C-alpha positions, 0 to 999 in steps of 0.5 A, a space after each residue: 500500500 505505501 509503495 503504491 501511494 508513494 508512487 502515485 502522490 508525486 505523480 499527481 503533484 507533478 501534474 498539478 505543478 504543470 497546471 500551475 505553470 500554465 495557469 499563471 503563464 509562468 511557462 508560455 505557450 510556445 515553450 510548452 510546444 517545444 517541450 511536448 516535441 522533445 518529450 515525444 521524440 527524445 525523452 520517452 524513447 530514451 526511457 524505453 531503450 534504457 529499461 528494455 536494454 538492461 532488463 534480465 528477461 531470461 529470469 521471468 515468464 516472458 510469454 506468460 506475463 506478456 501474453 496475459 497483457 496482450 490478451 487484456 489489451 486486445 479484449 479491451 480495445 475490441 470492447 471500446 470499439 464495439 461501444 463506439 456507435 452507442 457513444 456517438 448516437 446516444 451521447 454525441 461523443 465525436 471522433 476526437 473525444 472517442 480517441 481520448 476514451 480509447 486511449 484512457 481505457 487501454 494505455 498504461 503509465 510505464 513510470 508508475 508501473 516501474 516505481 510500484 513493481 520495483 518497490 515491491 519486487 526489486 529487480 524481478 519486478 523491474 524485469 517483468 515491467 520491461 516485459 510489459 513494455 515490450 508486449 504492450 507499447 508497440 501494440 498500444 501504439 499500433 491500436 492508437 494510430 489506427 483509432 486516430 486515423 479512423 476517428 480523429 479526422 486524419 487524412 486517409 493514407 496509403 498502406 505504405 504511409 501508414 507503415 512508414 508512420 508506424 515504423 518511425 513512431 518513436 515508441 515503436 523504434 525505441 522498443 526495437 532498439 531496446 530489445 536488440 541491445 538486450 538480446 544481441 548487443 554487448 553492454 553499451 559503453 558507460 558514457 553512452 549508457 549513462 547518457 541514455 539513462 539521464 535523458 530517459 529520467 527526464 521523461 517522467 517529469 516532462 510528460 506529467 508537466 505537459 499533462 498538467 499544462 493541458 488540464 482544465 480544472 473547471 471541467 474536471 470538477 464535474 466529470 462527465 460520462 467519458 471521464 467515468 467510462 475511461 476510468 472504470 474500464 482502465 482501473 477496474 475492468 482491465 486488471 480483471 481481464 489481465 488476471 483472468 488471462 494470467 490464470 489461464 496461461 498459468 502465471 503464478 505468485 508475484 508474477 501475477 501481482 506485477 501483471 495486475 500492477 501493469 494493468 491497473 495503473 492509470 493511463 500514460 501521460 504519453 497519451 496526451 502528447 499523442 493526442 496533441 500530435 495527432 488531432 485528438 481531444 487533448 483537453 479531455 485526454 488530460 482530464 481523463 489522465 488526471 482523474 485516473 491518477 487521483 482515483 488510482 490512489 484507491 483503486 490500485 491497492 484495492 485491485 491488487 489486494 482483491 485479485 492477487 
């Protein structure tokens, strides 16, 4: 319980700091745009490369944990896509807003997962979260890319354009680089490894500050159905689906707990950056992220206790 709270409370405070910097105009609009770009292209990829390249993947059930999380993501994605016609007809939720609900229901906060799993299970927890990164990040970005093209009014693209955009996505190529370094390459020279590690550390603060900067507190004070729906699907249903798949596959012990942690964390701050980059409803995305982070203070301990 204390490890979970220790990870989530600072996360929420950093989001609040970003909001305060934007509300007081301490950081101007053009500076936020530059920070968003640097976070998306440099900081997040460095974090993924650093985590995957150093993880001891041979000591953990890669197929079990990875398979359970992939199964949970695909199930949740299918459910949210099936709800799309109802959300549009009955509630008037447009395409860009739907992309925020989709991301809020499916994506995960790598930073919180790393912090909580590392605090509870040490290096084994970190290695299992690295498995989760390799399993979830490419799939989630592929699904998000499809949803943005389909529902956010993005121009239609040829198959080659879609493939090229997917392969050049920073989250995709950074996963590939991290896995190649882990499996095939010798350890990086210390100056290079240190450089990647330091740059990756910047992703946590920068990503959460950007989320706070896009937050509209007045709308968050009265959350609507999109907020509640995304929070319920992500914080409650997703870990239930993941632990069900884990049970079928045969994952046991602390490995199940880490699977629950990976599935029950709030959605990723990168979702806001992606919404800004690809035409989603970025303000709604920021509100969903902040609400989920606040609710996760209670939901994560509850889900871990009930499902483990």
